[in-house]
ChimeraX commands (.cxc) that place a marker at each C-alpha (Angstrom):
marker #1 position 34.82,-22.42,-19.64 radius 0.5
marker #1 position 36.01,-23.44,-23.11 radius 0.5
marker #1 position 38.98,-21.09,-22.87 radius 0.5
marker #1 position 39.85,-22.22,-19.35 radius 0.5
marker #1 position 39.79,-25.84,-20.50 radius 0.5
marker #1 position 41.68,-25.09,-23.74 radius 0.5
marker #1 position 44.45,-23.40,-21.73 radius 0.5
marker #1 position 44.91,-26.62,-19.75 radius 0.5
marker #1 position 43.26,-25.56,-16.51 radius 0.5
marker #1 position 40.99,-27.82,-14.49 radius 0.5
marker #1 position 37.28,-27.19,-14.81 radius 0.5
marker #1 position 35.72,-28.44,-11.58 radius 0.5
marker #1 position 32.08,-29.02,-10.72 radius 0.5
marker #1 position 30.98,-26.62,-7.97 radius 0.5
marker #1 position 27.24,-27.56,-7.81 radius 0.5
marker #1 position 24.42,-25.94,-9.72 radius 0.5
marker #1 position 23.06,-23.59,-7.05 radius 0.5
marker #1 position 25.99,-23.12,-4.66 radius 0.5
marker #1 position 23.41,-23.15,-1.88 radius 0.5
marker #1 position 24.36,-22.14,1.62 radius 0.5
marker #1 position 22.50,-25.33,2.57 radius 0.5
marker #1 position 24.82,-27.60,0.53 radius 0.5
marker #1 position 26.11,-29.25,3.68 radius 0.5
marker #1 position 22.56,-30.21,4.68 radius 0.5
marker #1 position 21.31,-31.65,1.37 radius 0.5
marker #1 position 20.35,-35.30,1.01 radius 0.5
marker #1 position 22.42,-37.57,-1.20 radius 0.5
marker #1 position 19.77,-37.44,-3.93 radius 0.5
marker #1 position 19.59,-33.63,-3.83 radius 0.5
marker #1 position 23.36,-33.35,-3.98 radius 0.5
marker #1 position 23.44,-35.90,-6.79 radius 0.5
marker #1 position 20.97,-33.69,-8.70 radius 0.5
marker #1 position 23.12,-30.59,-8.08 radius 0.5
marker #1 position 26.25,-32.33,-9.32 radius 0.5
marker #1 position 24.61,-34.16,-12.24 radius 0.5
marker #1 position 23.01,-31.00,-13.58 radius 0.5
marker #1 position 26.32,-29.17,-13.54 radius 0.5
marker #1 position 28.27,-32.14,-14.86 radius 0.5
marker #1 position 25.98,-32.40,-17.92 radius 0.5
marker #1 position 26.59,-28.75,-18.73 radius 0.5
marker #1 position 30.34,-29.10,-18.28 radius 0.5
marker #1 position 30.31,-32.15,-20.57 radius 0.5
marker #1 position 28.33,-30.26,-23.21 radius 0.5
marker #1 position 30.91,-27.45,-23.17 radius 0.5
marker #1 position 34.24,-29.29,-22.90 radius 0.5
marker #1 position 33.19,-32.65,-24.33 radius 0.5
marker #1 position 34.03,-34.71,-21.23 radius 0.5
marker #1 position 33.45,-34.98,-17.52 radius 0.5
marker #1 position 35.25,-32.49,-15.35 radius 0.5
marker #1 position 36.34,-35.35,-13.11 radius 0.5
marker #1 position 36.56,-32.95,-10.18 radius 0.5
marker #1 position 34.31,-31.46,-7.51 radius 0.5
marker #1 position 35.19,-28.42,-5.41 radius 0.5
marker #1 position 32.63,-28.25,-2.60 radius 0.5
marker #1 position 31.00,-24.91,-1.89 radius 0.5
marker #1 position 32.26,-23.54,1.40 radius 0.5
marker #1 position 34.67,-26.50,1.60 radius 0.5
marker #1 position 31.91,-28.57,3.20 radius 0.5
marker #1 position 31.89,-32.34,2.78 radius 0.5
marker #1 position 29.91,-35.00,4.61 radius 0.5
marker #1 position 28.67,-38.57,4.00 radius 0.5
marker #1 position 25.78,-37.43,1.74 radius 0.5
marker #1 position 28.10,-35.36,-0.41 radius 0.5
marker #1 position 30.69,-38.15,-0.48 radius 0.5
marker #1 position 28.05,-40.64,-1.63 radius 0.5
marker #1 position 26.89,-38.38,-4.48 radius 0.5
marker #1 position 30.48,-37.64,-5.52 radius 0.5
marker #1 position 31.35,-41.34,-5.52 radius 0.5
marker #1 position 28.28,-42.22,-7.61 radius 0.5
marker #1 position 29.46,-39.77,-10.26 radius 0.5
marker #1 position 33.10,-40.84,-10.01 radius 0.5
marker #1 position 34.35,-37.36,-9.19 radius 0.5
marker #1 position 37.47,-36.49,-7.21 radius 0.5
marker #1 position 37.15,-33.91,-4.43 radius 0.5
marker #1 position 39.41,-30.86,-4.55 radius 0.5
marker #1 position 39.92,-28.65,-1.52 radius 0.5
marker #1 position 42.14,-25.69,-0.88 radius 0.5
marker #1 position 45.00,-24.90,1.43 radius 0.5
marker #1 position 44.27,-21.21,2.02 radius 0.5
marker #1 position 40.92,-19.92,3.20 radius 0.5
marker #1 position 39.71,-16.95,1.10 radius 0.5
marker #1 position 36.88,-16.01,3.48 radius 0.5
marker #1 position 34.71,-15.33,0.42 radius 0.5
marker #1 position 31.83,-17.13,2.11 radius 0.5
marker #1 position 31.60,-14.72,5.03 radius 0.5
marker #1 position 29.22,-11.81,5.17 radius 0.5
marker #1 position 29.66,-8.43,6.74 radius 0.5
marker #1 position 27.42,-7.63,9.66 radius 0.5
marker #1 position 24.87,-4.97,8.74 radius 0.5
marker #1 position 23.82,-2.61,11.53 radius 0.5
marker link #1:1,2 radius 0.2
marker link #1:2,3 radius 0.2
marker link #1:3,4 radius 0.2
marker link #1:4,5 radius 0.2
marker link #1:5,6 radius 0.2
marker link #1:6,7 radius 0.2
marker link #1:7,8 radius 0.2
marker link #1:8,9 radius 0.2
marker link #1:9,10 radius 0.2
marker link #1:10,11 radius 0.2
marker link #1:11,12 radius 0.2
marker link #1:12,13 radius 0.2
marker link #1:13,14 radius 0.2
marker link #1:14,15 radius 0.2
marker link #1:15,16 radius 0.2
marker link #1:16,17 radius 0.2
marker link #1:17,18 radius 0.2
marker link #1:18,19 radius 0.2
marker link #1:19,20 radius 0.2
marker link #1:20,21 radius 0.2
marker link #1:21,22 radius 0.2
marker link #1:22,23 radius 0.2
marker link #1:23,24 radius 0.2
marker link #1:24,25 radius 0.2
marker link #1:25,26 radius 0.2
marker link #1:26,27 radius 0.2
marker link #1:27,28 radius 0.2
marker link #1:28,29 radius 0.2
marker link #1:29,30 radius 0.2
marker link #1:30,31 radius 0.2
marker link #1:31,32 radius 0.2
marker link #1:32,33 radius 0.2
marker link #1:33,34 radius 0.2
marker link #1:34,35 radius 0.2
marker link #1:35,36 radius 0.2
marker link #1:36,37 radius 0.2
marker link #1:37,38 radius 0.2
marker link #1:38,39 radius 0.2
marker link #1:39,40 radius 0.2
marker link #1:40,41 radius 0.2
marker link #1:41,42 radius 0.2
marker link #1:42,43 radius 0.2
marker link #1:43,44 radius 0.2
marker link #1:44,45 radius 0.2
marker link #1:45,46 radius 0.2
marker link #1:46,47 radius 0.2
marker link #1:47,48 radius 0.2
marker link #1:48,49 radius 0.2
marker link #1:49,50 radius 0.2
marker link #1:50,51 radius 0.2
marker link #1:51,52 radius 0.2
marker link #1:52,53 radius 0.2
marker link #1:53,54 radius 0.2
marker link #1:54,55 radius 0.2
marker link #1:55,56 radius 0.2
marker link #1:56,57 radius 0.2
marker link #1:57,58 radius 0.2
marker link #1:58,59 radius 0.2
marker link #1:59,60 radius 0.2
marker link #1:60,61 radius 0.2
marker link #1:61,62 radius 0.2
marker link #1:62,63 radius 0.2
marker link #1:63,64 radius 0.2
marker link #1:64,65 radius 0.2
marker link #1:65,66 radius 0.2
marker link #1:66,67 radius 0.2
marker link #1:67,68 radius 0.2
marker link #1:68,69 radius 0.2
marker link #1:69,70 radius 0.2
marker link #1:70,71 radius 0.2
marker link #1:71,72 radius 0.2
marker link #1:72,73 radius 0.2
marker link #1:73,74 radius 0.2
marker link #1:74,75 radius 0.2
marker link #1:75,76 radius 0.2
marker link #1:76,77 radius 0.2
marker link #1:77,78 radius 0.2
marker link #1:78,79 radius 0.2
marker link #1:79,80 radius 0.2
marker link #1:80,81 radius 0.2
marker link #1:81,82 radius 0.2
marker link #1:82,83 radius 0.2
marker link #1:83,84 radius 0.2
marker link #1:84,85 radius 0.2
marker link #1:85,86 radius 0.2
marker link #1:86,87 radius 0.2
marker link #1:87,88 radius 0.2
marker link #1:88,89 radius 0.2
marker link #1:89,90 radius 0.2
view
């Protein structure tokens, strides 16, 4: 993370647990996820990341409320990587 930051790249908050249930968490649970991660980012790079990249690209009013309380900007993507899909096991 230090090297990424030192090279001028954005270090974004991506939640603490990256839970598959992120889209269903309450505002307070999401606030806890983001705050925990934000504190660690701050301890490593010396400042807030300022950014949040939602797991699975999911946003909703609870997530928006938590993000706004922390003053983070939301970052999405323009190309789907499909890294959140699983292969069907027979």
